[in-house]
DRENMAR-41191 format. One record per residue (C-alpha): residue number from 1; residue in one letter; chain; x, y, z. Coordinates in nm, 4 decimals. Example, Ala and Ser with C-alpha at 12.3 -4.5 7.8 and 13.67 -1.06 7.14 Angstrom:
DRENMAR-41191
r pos:1&code:A&unit:A&x:1.2300&y:-0.4500&z:0.7800
r pos:2&code:S&unit:A&x:1.3670&y:-0.1060&z:0.7140
//
This chain:
DRENMAR-41191
r pos:1&code:M&unit:A&x:19.5812&y:-6.5693&z:0.7871
r pos:2&code:S&unit:A&x:19.6025&y:-6.3805&z:0.4636
r pos:3&code:S&unit:A&x:19.7843&y:-6.0608&z:0.3799
r pos:4&code:A&unit:A&x:19.5995&y:-5.7555&z:0.5054
r pos:5&code:S&unit:A&x:19.5587&y:-5.4069&z:0.3680
r pos:6&code:V&unit:A&x:19.5941&y:-5.0958&z:0.5798
r pos:7&code:I&unit:A&x:19.2664&y:-4.9896&z:0.7372
r pos:8&code:N&unit:A&x:19.1546&y:-4.7505&z:1.0065
r pos:9&code:P&unit:A&x:18.9097&y:-4.9425&z:1.2260
r pos:10&code:A&unit:A&x:18.6261&y:-4.7166&z:1.3341
r pos:11&code:S&unit:A&x:18.2803&y:-4.7494&z:1.4796
r pos:12&code:P&unit:A&x:17.9763&y:-4.6554&z:1.2673
r pos:13&code:N&unit:A&x:17.9731&y:-4.3066&z:1.4174
r pos:14&code:G&unit:A&x:18.3377&y:-4.2514&z:1.3303
r pos:15&code:T&unit:A&x:18.4740&y:-4.2893&z:1.6824
r pos:16&code:D&unit:A&x:18.7912&y:-4.4939&z:1.7144
r pos:17&code:V&unit:A&x:18.7351&y:-4.8449&z:1.8495
r pos:18&code:P&unit:A&x:18.9172&y:-4.9185&z:2.1785
r pos:19&code:N&unit:A&x:19.1764&y:-5.1990&z:2.1794
r pos:20&code:C&unit:A&x:19.1941&y:-5.1973&z:1.8002
r pos:21&code:L&unit:A&x:19.4757&y:-5.0687&z:1.5781
r pos:22&code:P&unit:A&x:19.5027&y:-5.0265&z:1.2000
r pos:23&code:D&unit:A&x:19.6337&y:-5.3240&z:1.0069
r pos:24&code:L&unit:A&x:20.0106&y:-5.3406&z:0.9977
r pos:25&code:A&unit:A&x:20.1472&y:-5.1685&z:0.6893
r pos:26&code:G&unit:A&x:20.4344&y:-5.4048&z:0.6178
r pos:27&code:E&unit:A&x:20.4685&y:-5.6772&z:0.3583
r pos:28&code:Y&unit:A&x:20.3093&y:-6.0161&z:0.4294
r pos:29&code:Y&unit:A&x:20.5264&y:-6.2173&z:0.6671
r pos:30&code:I&unit:A&x:20.5709&y:-6.5172&z:0.4323
r pos:31&code:N&unit:A&x:20.7226&y:-6.2845&z:0.1725
r pos:32&code:V&unit:A&x:20.9525&y:-6.1348&z:0.4369
r pos:33&code:L&unit:A&x:21.0635&y:-6.4834&z:0.5433
r pos:34&code:A&unit:A&x:21.1361&y:-6.5714&z:0.1807
r pos:35&code:R&unit:A&x:21.3490&y:-6.2598&z:0.1506
r pos:36&code:L&unit:A&x:21.5297&y:-6.3542&z:0.4726
r pos:37&code:H&unit:A&x:21.6185&y:-6.6933&z:0.3210
r pos:38&code:Q&unit:A&x:21.7485&y:-6.5179&z:0.0085
r pos:39&code:A&unit:A&x:21.9594&y:-6.2771&z:0.2138
r pos:40&code:L&unit:A&x:22.1078&y:-6.5269&z:0.4605
r pos:41&code:R&unit:A&x:22.1330&y:-6.8292&z:0.2309
r pos:42&code:P&unit:A&x:22.1192&y:-7.0647&z:0.5303
r pos:43&code:T&unit:A&x:22.2551&y:-7.4175&z:0.4993
r pos:44&code:T&unit:A&x:22.0431&y:-7.5427&z:0.7905
r pos:45&code:Y&unit:A&x:21.6894&y:-7.4418&z:0.8850
r pos:46&code:L&unit:A&x:21.4344&y:-7.5429&z:1.1495
r pos:47&code:E&unit:A&x:21.0737&y:-7.4379&z:1.1787
r pos:48&code:I&unit:A&x:20.8048&y:-7.5089&z:1.4338
r pos:49&code:G&unit:A&x:20.4449&y:-7.4810&z:1.3181
r pos:50&code:T&unit:A&x:20.4347&y:-7.5735&z:0.9500
r pos:51&code:L&unit:A&x:20.0684&y:-7.6664&z:0.8990
r pos:52&code:H&unit:A&x:20.0024&y:-7.6127&z:0.5246
r pos:53&code:G&unit:A&x:20.3679&y:-7.5448&z:0.4433
r pos:54&code:A&unit:A&x:20.3706&y:-7.1833&z:0.3212
r pos:55&code:S&unit:A&x:20.6685&y:-7.0921&z:0.5409
r pos:56&code:L&unit:A&x:20.8471&y:-7.4200&z:0.4680
r pos:57&code:E&unit:A&x:20.8403&y:-7.3641&z:0.0933
r pos:58&code:A&unit:A&x:21.0896&y:-7.0753&z:0.1116
r pos:59&code:A&unit:A&x:21.3689&y:-7.2983&z:0.2458
r pos:60&code:R&unit:A&x:21.6222&y:-7.4363&z:-0.0040
r pos:61&code:C&unit:A&x:21.8584&y:-7.5988&z:0.2459
r pos:62&code:A&unit:A&x:21.8679&y:-7.8957&z:0.4824
r pos:63&code:T&unit:A&x:21.5507&y:-7.8526&z:0.6863
r pos:64&code:I&unit:A&x:21.3665&y:-7.9793&z:0.9922
r pos:65&code:S&unit:A&x:20.9934&y:-7.9126&z:1.0127
r pos:66&code:I&unit:A&x:20.7962&y:-7.9803&z:1.3315
r pos:67&code:D&unit:A&x:20.4172&y:-7.9872&z:1.3565
r pos:68&code:P&unit:A&x:20.1834&y:-8.2158&z:1.5514
r pos:69&code:A&unit:A&x:19.9307&y:-8.2187&z:1.2649
r pos:70&code:F&unit:A&x:20.0703&y:-8.1518&z:0.9182
r pos:71&code:K&unit:A&x:19.8168&y:-8.0470&z:0.6547
r pos:72&code:L&unit:A&x:20.0390&y:-8.0151&z:0.3495
r pos:73&code:A&unit:A&x:19.8271&y:-7.9691&z:0.0390
r pos:74&code:S&unit:A&x:20.1056&y:-8.0798&z:-0.1977
r pos:75&code:A&unit:A&x:20.4686&y:-8.1902&z:-0.2102
r pos:76&code:E&unit:A&x:20.5908&y:-7.8421&z:-0.3060
r pos:77&code:P&unit:A&x:20.6911&y:-7.7304&z:0.0442
r pos:78&code:V&unit:A&x:20.9330&y:-8.0229&z:0.0843
r pos:79&code:Q&unit:A&x:21.0877&y:-7.9990&z:-0.2615
r pos:80&code:N&unit:A&x:21.4061&y:-7.8139&z:-0.3631
r pos:81&code:K&unit:A&x:21.5867&y:-7.9186&z:-0.0462
r pos:82&code:P&unit:A&x:21.8771&y:-8.1618&z:-0.0032
r pos:83&code:F&unit:A&x:21.7015&y:-8.2949&z:0.3075
r pos:84&code:C&unit:A&x:21.3652&y:-8.2270&z:0.4704
r pos:85&code:G&unit:A&x:21.2722&y:-8.4079&z:0.7902
r pos:86&code:L&unit:A&x:20.9060&y:-8.3849&z:0.8873
r pos:87&code:Y&unit:A&x:20.8511&y:-8.4522&z:1.2567
r pos:88&code:Q&unit:A&x:20.4823&y:-8.4945&z:1.3336
r pos:89&code:Q&unit:A&x:20.4981&y:-8.4279&z:1.7057
r pos:90&code:T&unit:A&x:20.4965&y:-8.1388&z:1.9468
r pos:91&code:S&unit:A&x:20.8104&y:-7.9291&z:1.9713
r pos:92&code:D&unit:A&x:20.8559&y:-8.0360&z:2.3344
r pos:93&code:E&unit:A&x:20.8523&y:-8.4001&z:2.2242
r pos:94&code:F&unit:A&x:21.0973&y:-8.3276&z:1.9433
r pos:95&code:F&unit:A&x:21.3573&y:-8.1542&z:2.1603
r pos:96&code:A&unit:A&x:21.3268&y:-8.4201&z:2.4301
r pos:97&code:T&unit:A&x:21.4620&y:-8.6873&z:2.1977
r pos:98&code:N&unit:A&x:21.6345&y:-8.5153&z:1.9051
r pos:99&code:N&unit:A&x:21.9434&y:-8.3071&z:1.8350
r pos:100&code:P&unit:A&x:21.8728&y:-8.0914&z:1.5262
r pos:101&code:S&unit:A&x:22.2429&y:-8.0116&z:1.4769
r pos:102&code:A&unit:A&x:22.3218&y:-8.3819&z:1.4602
r pos:103&code:I&unit:A&x:22.0360&y:-8.4401&z:1.2167
r pos:104&code:L&unit:A&x:22.1347&y:-8.1528&z:0.9863
r pos:105&code:G&unit:A&x:22.5111&y:-8.1878&z:1.0226
r pos:106&code:G&unit:A&x:22.5745&y:-7.8517&z:1.1877
r pos:107&code:P&unit:A&x:22.4287&y:-7.5663&z:1.3944
r pos:108&code:L&unit:A&x:22.1067&y:-7.4015&z:1.2872
r pos:109&code:D&unit:A&x:22.1572&y:-7.0967&z:1.0649
r pos:110&code:L&unit:A&x:21.7922&y:-6.9906&z:1.0673
r pos:111&code:A&unit:A&x:21.4804&y:-7.0898&z:1.2589
r pos:112&code:F&unit:A&x:21.1160&y:-6.9820&z:1.2438
r pos:113&code:L&unit:A&x:20.8998&y:-7.0385&z:1.5519
r pos:114&code:D&unit:A&x:20.5246&y:-7.0353&z:1.4907
r pos:115&code:G&unit:A&x:20.3973&y:-7.3184&z:1.7077
r pos:116&code:M&unit:A&x:20.1445&y:-7.3139&z:1.9903
r pos:117&code:H&unit:A&x:20.0451&y:-6.9505&z:2.0524
r pos:118&code:W&unit:A&x:20.0829&y:-6.9508&z:2.4293
r pos:119&code:C&unit:A&x:20.3733&y:-6.7576&z:2.5752
r pos:120&code:E&unit:A&x:20.5215&y:-7.0441&z:2.7767
r pos:121&code:F&unit:A&x:20.5359&y:-7.2666&z:2.4666
r pos:122&code:L&unit:A&x:20.7164&y:-7.0044&z:2.2607
r pos:123&code:L&unit:A&x:20.9567&y:-6.9409&z:2.5482
r pos:124&code:R&unit:A&x:21.0524&y:-7.3105&z:2.5525
r pos:125&code:D&unit:A&x:21.0728&y:-7.3221&z:2.1745
r pos:126&code:F&unit:A&x:21.3121&y:-7.0283&z:2.1844
r pos:127&code:F&unit:A&x:21.5542&y:-7.1586&z:2.4444
r pos:128&code:N&unit:A&x:21.5441&y:-7.5113&z:2.3030
r pos:129&code:T&unit:A&x:21.6225&y:-7.3763&z:1.9556
r pos:130&code:E&unit:A&x:21.8918&y:-7.1349&z:2.0731
r pos:131&code:R&unit:A&x:22.0944&y:-7.4271&z:2.2120
r pos:132&code:F&unit:A&x:22.1576&y:-7.5476&z:1.8577
r pos:133&code:C&unit:A&x:22.2383&y:-7.2113&z:1.6981
r pos:134&code:R&unit:A&x:22.5521&y:-7.0037&z:1.6493
r pos:135&code:P&unit:A&x:22.5763&y:-6.6525&z:1.7979
r pos:136&code:D&unit:A&x:22.5070&y:-6.5003&z:1.4548
r pos:137&code:S&unit:A&x:22.2211&y:-6.7336&z:1.3653
r pos:138&code:V&unit:A&x:21.8738&y:-6.5792&z:1.3340
r pos:139&code:I&unit:A&x:21.5583&y:-6.6936&z:1.5112
r pos:140&code:A&unit:A&x:21.2306&y:-6.5496&z:1.3807
r pos:141&code:L&unit:A&x:20.9164&y:-6.5284&z:1.5954
r pos:142&code:H&unit:A&x:20.5668&y:-6.4760&z:1.4584
r pos:143&code:D&unit:A&x:20.2534&y:-6.3045&z:1.5969
r pos:144&code:C&unit:A&x:20.4059&y:-6.0734&z:1.8609
r pos:145&code:L&unit:A&x:20.2229&y:-5.7621&z:1.7338
r pos:146&code:P&unit:A&x:19.8485&y:-5.8210&z:1.7782
r pos:147&code:V&unit:A&x:19.6402&y:-5.5423&z:1.6294
r pos:148&code:E&unit:A&x:19.3333&y:-5.5888&z:1.8444
r pos:149&code:A&unit:A&x:19.2682&y:-5.7280&z:2.1905
r pos:150&code:P&unit:A&x:19.0532&y:-6.0362&z:2.1134
r pos:151&code:M&unit:A&x:19.3190&y:-6.2023&z:1.8947
r pos:152&code:A&unit:A&x:19.5673&y:-6.1779&z:2.1835
r pos:153&code:E&unit:A&x:19.3485&y:-6.3777&z:2.4207
r pos:154&code:R&unit:A&x:19.4923&y:-6.7179&z:2.5071
r pos:155&code:N&unit:A&x:19.1963&y:-6.8988&z:2.3521
r pos:156&code:G&unit:A&x:19.1015&y:-6.6358&z:2.0980
r pos:157&code:G&unit:A&x:18.8021&y:-6.4064&z:2.0934
r pos:158&code:L&unit:A&x:18.5519&y:-6.2540&z:1.8548
r pos:159&code:A&unit:A&x:18.7324&y:-6.0106&z:1.6271
r pos:160&code:I&unit:A&x:18.6354&y:-5.6451&z:1.6452
r pos:161&code:T&unit:A&x:18.6719&y:-5.5931&z:1.2698
r pos:162&code:P&unit:A&x:18.5083&y:-5.8455&z:1.0332
r pos:163&code:H&unit:A&x:18.8069&y:-5.9154&z:0.8064
r pos:164&code:R&unit:A&x:19.0105&y:-6.0307&z:1.1077
r pos:165&code:Q&unit:A&x:18.7875&y:-6.3225&z:1.1991
r pos:166&code:G&unit:A&x:19.0125&y:-6.6225&z:1.2661
r pos:167&code:W&unit:A&x:19.3240&y:-6.4165&z:1.3356
r pos:168&code:W&unit:A&x:19.4782&y:-6.5500&z:1.6550
r pos:169&code:T&unit:A&x:19.8118&y:-6.4471&z:1.7967
r pos:170&code:G&unit:A&x:19.7523&y:-6.5776&z:2.1449
r pos:171&code:D&unit:A&x:19.9696&y:-6.4222&z:2.4125
r pos:172&code:V&unit:A&x:20.3119&y:-6.4778&z:2.2545
r pos:173&code:W&unit:A&x:20.3649&y:-6.1013&z:2.2812
r pos:174&code:R&unit:A&x:20.4473&y:-6.1876&z:2.6428
r pos:175&code:T&unit:A&x:20.7407&y:-6.3984&z:2.5241
r pos:176&code:L&unit:A&x:20.8877&y:-6.1000&z:2.3447
r pos:177&code:W&unit:A&x:20.8392&y:-5.9001&z:2.6662
r pos:178&code:A&unit:A&x:21.0234&y:-6.1704&z:2.8631
r pos:179&code:L&unit:A&x:21.3147&y:-6.1899&z:2.6193
r pos:180&code:R&unit:A&x:21.3653&y:-5.8152&z:2.6468
r pos:181&code:Q&unit:A&x:21.3498&y:-5.8296&z:3.0267
r pos:182&code:Y&unit:A&x:21.5589&y:-6.1404&z:3.0937
r pos:183&code:R&unit:A&x:21.7924&y:-6.1484&z:2.7934
r pos:184&code:P&unit:A&x:21.8999&y:-5.7911&z:2.7177
r pos:185&code:D&unit:A&x:22.2032&y:-5.9409&z:2.5434
r pos:186&code:L&unit:A&x:21.9841&y:-6.0475&z:2.2513
r pos:187&code:D&unit:A&x:21.9729&y:-5.8325&z:1.9365
r pos:188&code:I&unit:A&x:21.6018&y:-5.7949&z:1.8573
r pos:189&code:T&unit:A&x:21.4442&y:-5.6415&z:1.5453
r pos:190&code:V&unit:A&x:21.0653&y:-5.6110&z:1.5231
r pos:191&code:L&unit:A&x:20.9094&y:-5.5721&z:1.1777
r pos:192&code:D&unit:A&x:20.5553&y:-5.4617&z:1.0877
r pos:193&code:A&unit:A&x:20.5106&y:-5.7655&z:0.8635
r pos:194&code:G&unit:A&x:20.1426&y:-5.8298&z:0.8006
r pos:195&code:P&unit:A&x:19.9269&y:-5.9359&z:0.9535
r pos:196&code:T&unit:A&x:20.0693&y:-5.9657&z:1.3091
r pos:197&code:G&unit:A&x:20.4403&y:-5.8896&z:1.3013
r pos:198&code:L&unit:A&x:20.7717&y:-6.0710&z:1.2639
r pos:199&code:V&unit:A&x:21.0528&y:-6.0598&z:1.5206
r pos:200&code:L&unit:A&x:21.4116&y:-6.1354&z:1.4139
r pos:201&code:I&unit:A&x:21.6587&y:-6.2237&z:1.6891
r pos:202&code:T&unit:A&x:22.0344&y:-6.2675&z:1.6663
r pos:203&code:G&unit:A&x:22.3254&y:-6.2186&z:1.9062
r pos:204&code:L&unit:A&x:22.2355&y:-6.5589&z:2.0453
r pos:205&code:D&unit:A&x:22.4109&y:-6.7484&z:2.3236
r pos:206&code:P&unit:A&x:22.3852&y:-7.1251&z:2.2712
r pos:207&code:A&unit:A&x:22.5474&y:-7.1833&z:2.6107
r pos:208&code:S&unit:A&x:22.2937&y:-6.9740&z:2.8014
r pos:209&code:T&unit:A&x:22.0776&y:-7.1691&z:3.0474
r pos:210&code:L&unit:A&x:21.9126&y:-6.8675&z:3.2099
r pos:211&code:L&unit:A&x:21.5730&y:-6.9031&z:3.0435
r pos:212&code:A&unit:A&x:21.5502&y:-7.2773&z:3.1081
r pos:213&code:E&unit:A&x:21.6692&y:-7.2537&z:3.4674
r pos:214&code:R&unit:A&x:21.4322&y:-6.9680&z:3.5517
r pos:215&code:E&unit:A&x:21.1414&y:-7.0895&z:3.3372
r pos:216&code:A&unit:A&x:20.8835&y:-7.1046&z:3.6192
r pos:217&code:E&unit:A&x:20.9761&y:-6.7556&z:3.7413
r pos:218&code:I&unit:A&x:20.9658&y:-6.6129&z:3.3884
r pos:219&code:V&unit:A&x:20.6304&y:-6.7725&z:3.3072
r pos:220&code:A&unit:A&x:20.4825&y:-6.6245&z:3.6250
r pos:221&code:A&unit:A&x:20.6223&y:-6.2829&z:3.5326
r pos:222&code:M&unit:A&x:20.4839&y:-6.3104&z:3.1792
r pos:223&code:M&unit:A&x:20.1378&y:-6.4031&z:3.3036
r pos:224&code:A&unit:A&x:20.1412&y:-6.1000&z:3.5324
r pos:225&code:Q&unit:A&x:20.1656&y:-5.8731&z:3.2269
r pos:226&code:S&unit:A&x:19.8398&y:-5.7338&z:3.0910
r pos:227&code:L&unit:A&x:19.8062&y:-5.6090&z:2.7353
r pos:228&code:E&unit:A&x:19.4975&y:-5.4177&z:2.8442
r pos:229&code:A&unit:A&x:19.7007&y:-5.2370&z:3.1120
r pos:230&code:I&unit:A&x:19.9924&y:-5.1703&z:2.8768
r pos:231&code:G&unit:A&x:19.7684&y:-5.0689&z:2.5877
r pos:232&code:L&unit:A&x:19.8118&y:-5.1820&z:2.2288
r pos:233&code:P&unit:A&x:19.9534&y:-4.8478&z:2.1049
r pos:234&code:A&unit:A&x:20.2063&y:-4.8407&z:2.3887
r pos:235&code:W&unit:A&x:20.3073&y:-5.2022&z:2.3256
r pos:236&code:H&unit:A&x:20.3719&y:-5.1349&z:1.9573
r pos:237&code:A&unit:A&x:20.5575&y:-4.8125&z:2.0337
r pos:238&code:A&unit:A&x:20.7821&y:-4.9867&z:2.2864
r pos:239&code:Q&unit:A&x:20.8927&y:-5.2395&z:2.0240
r pos:240&code:Q&unit:A&x:21.0394&y:-4.9697&z:1.7960
r pos:241&code:V&unit:A&x:20.8750&y:-5.1416&z:1.5001
r pos:242&code:Q&unit:A&x:21.0546&y:-5.1113&z:1.1679
r pos:243&code:S&unit:A&x:20.9103&y:-5.1289&z:0.8175
r pos:244&code:A&unit:A&x:20.9199&y:-5.4816&z:0.6795
r pos:245&code:T&unit:A&x:20.8667&y:-5.3504&z:0.3273
r pos:246&code:A&unit:A&x:21.1758&y:-5.1297&z:0.3571
r pos:247&code:F&unit:A&x:21.3768&y:-5.4129&z:0.5133
r pos:248&code:G&unit:A&x:21.5013&y:-5.5477&z:0.1814
r pos:249&code:T&unit:A&x:21.7366&y:-5.8329&z:0.1023
r pos:250&code:E&unit:A&x:22.0476&y:-5.6139&z:0.1025
r pos:251&code:T&unit:A&x:21.9446&y:-5.4566&z:0.4325
r pos:252&code:M&unit:A&x:21.8904&y:-5.8007&z:0.5827
r pos:253&code:A&unit:A&x:22.2302&y:-5.9219&z:0.4639
r pos:254&code:A&unit:A&x:22.4048&y:-5.6150&z:0.6023
r pos:255&code:R&unit:A&x:22.2109&y:-5.6426&z:0.9278
r pos:256&code:F&unit:A&x:22.2617&y:-6.0125&z:1.0011
r pos:257&code:L&unit:A&x:22.5526&y:-6.1531&z:0.8029
r pos:258&code:R&unit:A&x:22.8867&y:-6.1504&z:0.9823
r pos:259&code:G&unit:A&x:23.2401&y:-6.2202&z:0.8732
//
């Protein structure tokens, strides 16, 4: 997905289109991630869902990248790092047999989760990643702010506005809902990063087993949630979305760095 400009979706007669919001106004999420790397200066980084490598390129530290089907166009995303392990497998397969802290020589400072866009997958990716973090590490989630209903369908749908063809968030918004419901101890910041949001989570508990132990219950609760019933405007309002453009490097450092 490419960076999007702010629009006001409307039908030909000028009536607002149901289940369709304006494009998010914030800076493109890859640029926000790059700024997060600059602010936190992590020494260890893990990402799930690399594909072409745009998000991977921002890392300058020891890195683990997980994707079942890499499509790197060049070597640039893996350069400028002291170590970069590419694991061409699903995230479930990776965590079943690997310890990222052992591979990287310490806990994860920063992680970006952008794998399979179904809520149960992101839930597992979160609690598997959290196990290898410190309390003040940051885990970033992508795609939790869909701007129209079809992109939030589990298998995608026909976009309402033409420039959004191919945008697919899946139902990972449900994972954000579950984290708020079941882990109120987490410190969650939601940014309007284009095109479909960026969630930054800290205040982690590597020892917590709640999500893993109650996974079946949580998945059932997530699937009972309906974005149509909640309404897109109400969902966005409930997340207290902050401006990604205004969330500069100094703000990030002050917000997340401890000590």
